ROKEMI-168725 format. One line per field, with one value per residue (C-alpha): x negated, y negated, z negated; residue in one letter; residue number from 1. Coordinates in Angstrom, 2 decimals, always signed. Each point is the difference from the previous one (the first is absolute). Last residue first. Example, Ala and Ser with C-alpha at 12.3 -4.5 7.8 and 13.67 -1.06 7.14 Angstrom:
residues 2
c1 = (-13.67,+1.37) $
c2 = (+1.06,+3.44) $
c3 = (-7.14,-0.66) $
code = (S,A) $
pos = (2,1) $
END
This chain:
residues 76
c1 = (-98.20,+2.86,+0.14,+0.89,+2.18,+0.13,+2.98,+0.04,+2.59,+1.20,-3.16,-2.79,-3.15,+0.35,+3.68,-1.09,+0.85,-0.63,+2.96,+0.27,-0.96,-0.76,-0.79,-0.11,-1.31,+3.34,+1.76,+3.68,+0.02,-2.83,+1.77,+3.30,-1.67,-1.88,+3.17,+1.90,-2.70,-0.07,+3.72,+1.07,+3.81,+1.49,+1.07,-3.33,-3.23,-2.52,+0.09,-0.63,-2.09,-3.24,-1.18,-3.56,-1.00,-2.76,-1.99,-1.38,-2.14,-1.98,-2.05,-0.34,+2.06,+2.66,+0.10,+0.34,+2.90,+1.75,-0.40,+1.24,+3.11,+0.62,-0.35,+2.46,+2.45,-0.22,+0.57,+3.11) $
c2 = (-103.95,+0.08,+2.76,-0.61,+2.87,+1.92,+2.23,+3.20,+1.94,-3.21,-0.14,+2.26,-1.52,+2.04,-1.03,-3.63,-3.12,+1.34,-0.54,-2.77,-1.16,-3.16,+0.33,+3.04,-0.08,-1.39,+3.27,-0.57,-0.71,+2.46,+2.82,-0.69,+0.13,+3.21,+1.69,-1.05,+1.44,+3.20,+0.83,+0.73,+0.33,+3.34,+3.28,+0.76,-1.93,+0.88,-3.47,-1.63,-2.80,+0.76,-1.30,-1.10,-2.72,-2.24,-2.13,-3.53,-1.67,+2.93,-0.61,+3.66,-0.66,-1.59,+3.08,+2.33,-2.04,-0.06,+3.77,+0.71,-2.11,+1.50,+3.52,-0.76,-1.55,+3.04,+2.38,-1.87) $
c3 = (-91.91,+2.51,+2.58,+3.65,+1.20,+3.27,+0.70,+2.08,+1.99,+1.67,+2.09,-1.29,+1.51,+3.21,+0.21,+0.17,-1.94,-3.51,-2.31,-2.55,-3.47,-1.94,-3.67,-2.24,-3.57,-1.20,+0.86,+0.78,+3.74,+0.70,-1.86,+1.79,+3.41,-0.89,-1.26,+3.12,+2.26,-2.06,+0.22,+3.56,+0.10,-0.93,+1.64,+1.63,-0.40,+2.70,+1.57,-3.37,+1.47,-1.78,-3.36,+0.76,-2.44,+1.33,-2.42,-0.03,-2.67,-1.35,-3.15,-1.04,-3.13,+2.22,+2.24,-3.00,-1.40,+3.39,+0.35,-3.56,+0.46,+3.44,-1.44,-2.78,+2.47,+2.29,-2.92,-1.09) $
code = (X,X,X,X,X,X,X,X,X,X,X,X,X,X,X,X,X,X,X,X,X,X,X,X,X,X,X,X,X,X,X,X,X,X,X,X,X,X,X,X,X,X,X,X,X,X,X,X,X,X,X,X,X,X,X,X,X,X,X,X,X,X,X,X,X,X,X,X,X,X,X,X,X,X,X,X) $
pos = (76,75,74,73,72,71,70,69,68,67,66,65,64,63,62,61,60,59,58,57,56,55,54,53,52,51,50,49,48,47,46,45,44,43,42,41,40,39,38,37,36,35,34,33,32,31,30,29,28,27,26,25,24,23,22,21,20,19,18,17,16,15,14,13,12,11,10,9,8,7,6,5,4,3,2,1) $
END
């Protein structure tokens, strides 16, 4: 719940600032023990259901975040 609230606030702030593309760094969950990684799934679900979010994907290189980050095109 906290992650979704922070994503909602972050996307709203970015739109108010006029940003068109954002990068959400959620990590890969490699330090998670006993359960599956959570944040990547939360981010994916948020993007799919929030009408302010358009196309999204992962950076191509590890230096840019790879699968531990997700870029999102914001809709105005």
